[in-house]
C-alpha positions as CSV (number, residue, x, y, z in Angstrom):
1,M,38.0,95.7,113.2
2,P,34.7,96.9,112.5
3,Q,34.2,98.1,108.5
4,D,32.2,101.4,109.5
5,L,35.6,102.5,111.2
6,D,36.7,105.4,109.0
7,L,40.3,106.8,109.6
8,G,41.1,109.3,107.5
9,P,40.8,112.0,110.2
10,L,43.2,110.3,112.2
11,Y,45.2,109.7,109.4
12,A,44.9,113.7,108.3
13,F,45.9,114.7,111.7
14,A,48.7,112.6,112.3
15,T,49.8,113.6,108.8
16,C,49.9,117.2,109.8
17,F,51.5,116.9,112.8
18,G,54.3,114.9,111.7
19,V,54.6,117.8,108.8
20,F,54.4,120.3,111.8
21,G,57.4,118.3,114.0
22,L,59.5,118.0,110.8
23,I,59.5,122.0,110.0
24,L,60.4,122.8,113.8
25,G,63.0,120.1,113.5
26,L,64.4,121.9,110.8
27,L,64.1,125.0,112.2
28,M,66.1,123.8,115.5
29,I,68.6,122.3,113.4
30,V,68.9,125.7,110.9
31,S,68.9,127.8,114.1
32,L,71.8,125.4,115.9
33,W,73.9,125.8,112.7
34,K,73.7,129.3,112.7
35,L,74.7,129.8,116.6
36,F,77.3,127.3,115.6
37,T,78.9,129.4,112.8
38,K,78.8,132.5,114.7
39,A,80.9,131.0,117.8
40,G,83.5,129.8,114.8
41,K,82.6,126.4,115.0
42,P,81.7,124.1,112.2
43,G,77.4,124.3,111.5
44,W,77.4,120.8,110.7
45,A,77.6,120.1,113.7
46,A,74.5,120.5,114.9
47,I,73.1,117.9,112.6
48,I,76.0,114.9,114.8
49,P,74.2,113.7,117.6
50,I,77.0,113.6,120.4
51,Y,78.9,116.1,118.9
52,N,76.9,118.6,118.8
53,T,76.3,118.3,122.8
54,I,79.9,118.4,123.0
55,V,79.9,121.8,120.6
56,F,77.5,123.7,122.8
57,L,79.3,122.7,126.1
58,E,82.2,124.3,124.4
59,I,80.2,127.2,123.2
60,A,78.5,127.5,126.7
61,G,82.2,127.6,128.1
62,K,81.6,124.1,130.2
63,P,84.3,121.7,130.2
64,V,83.8,118.2,128.2
65,W,83.4,115.5,130.4
66,W,80.3,117.7,131.4
67,F,78.9,115.4,128.8
68,L,79.2,112.2,130.7
69,L,77.1,114.3,133.5
70,L,74.5,115.2,131.4
71,L,74.4,111.1,130.5
72,I,73.0,110.8,134.4
73,P,69.0,110.9,135.2
74,F,67.9,113.9,137.4
75,V,71.7,115.2,137.4
76,N,71.4,115.8,133.7
77,I,68.4,118.2,134.4
78,V,70.7,120.6,136.4
79,F,73.7,120.9,134.3
80,A,71.7,121.4,131.2
81,I,70.3,124.0,132.8
82,I,73.9,125.7,133.8
83,A,75.2,124.8,130.1
84,T,72.1,126.7,128.9
85,I,72.7,129.9,131.0
86,G,76.1,130.0,130.1
87,F,75.3,129.6,126.1
88,A,72.9,132.2,126.6
89,N,75.8,134.4,128.7
90,A,78.3,133.7,125.8
91,Y,76.1,135.3,123.5
92,G,75.7,138.4,125.6
93,K,72.4,137.5,127.0
94,G,70.7,137.0,130.5
95,G,69.4,134.4,133.1
96,G,65.6,135.3,132.1
97,F,66.9,135.1,128.2
98,A,68.0,131.1,129.5
99,V,65.2,130.3,130.5
100,G,63.6,130.8,127.3
101,L,65.9,128.8,125.9
102,I,64.9,125.7,128.2
103,F,61.0,126.4,128.3
104,L,60.5,127.5,124.7
105,P,64.0,126.8,122.4
106,M,61.6,126.5,119.1
107,I,61.5,130.4,119.8
108,F,64.3,131.6,121.6
109,F,66.8,129.7,119.5
110,P,65.9,131.4,116.1
111,I,65.6,134.8,117.9
112,L,69.2,134.1,119.1
113,A,70.4,132.7,115.9
114,F,68.8,135.2,113.4
115,G,68.7,138.2,115.6
116,S,71.4,140.8,116.1
117,S,73.2,139.3,119.1
118,R,76.7,138.1,118.6
119,Y,79.1,135.8,119.9
120,L,81.2,137.5,122.8
121,G,83.1,134.1,124.2
122,T,83.3,133.1,128.2
123,R,84.4,136.5,128.5
124,A,81.4,136.3,131.5
125,L,81.7,133.0,132.4
126,D,84.4,133.0,134.9
127,N,81.8,131.2,137.3
128,D,82.7,128.5,139.4
129,F,80.7,125.9,137.6
């Protein structure tokens, strides 16, 4: 490694990027915690890796065995989208909001968690999925 190579700016960038990632991660954990609590589920489920997906599916009104489908490449994309639409519907939001949850989760999950939306259950989820 050359002696005149200054890595200070690279370290500064990596540190800022890491701190920003930690803040976004904490925001998502807090948002999911609040959403799980609104649905009457334990908030701590948001920090347990596999269990949080199972709770997400329960809130969305989808069967728990869909977790296995979420492990299959390419199939998981379709079922994750369907589950996210169900999750948005459970809080009284439509398909447009579900698109926001899919593409901009760091914005739409906090809106759903800290906004005026209430958990309505699976009343609007009587579909064939």
